Residue, then its C-alpha position, 0 to 999 in steps of 0.5 A: m904307280v905304273r901298276l895302278k895299285c893302292p898307294a898305301c899297300g901296293r896290293g889292291d887295284l885302284f880301278t874296278a875294271k882291268n880293261a882301260f878301254n871299257l869306256r863306261r868303266t874306265l875311271e870307276m874306282p872302289d871306295s877303298c882298297p880291298a886289301c888294306g882299306q885305304d880310302y880312295r875317296i879322300e875328299p870330294g873332287f880329289y881327282s880334279g887335280a889329275p889333269y895337272i899330271s896328264y897335261p905334261i904326259v900328253l905333251f911328252l907323247a905328242v910333241p916328239a910324235f908330231l916332230a918325228q912325223t913332220l921331220w923324218l916321215d915327211f907328213s904334211f902339217p895337217a896329216a901329222f896333226a891328225a895322226t898325233l891327235a888320233g894316237l892321243i885319243v887312242v891312249q887317252p884312257l891309259i893316260m887318265r888312269f895313270s894320272r889318277s894313280v900318280w895323283i893319289h900316290i902323291f898324297v897318300k903315304a905308303r904303309l909298306 
């Protein structure tokens, strides 16, 4: 999942662009795995479930960051909120890709 590879074979890339920060192509995926042929377009709207994965990831990152800034670094509430929000905006392409990877790995059985 973390390597963003095919859930069936573990060799093919899930995303066409290697760079997650190429914002025009961040979520662009091939129709199937180039290595084993596993269909990545399982059904229309399949990846609309990925936000259920990204929400807890965002909470896992944001809450400790916000608390660390307010409790240990003595940031004011608005400054800590702004810094946390800015950090989340920066890592959002990575979170979206990882969420899609987790989502497809939940539903596709490995054929290793």
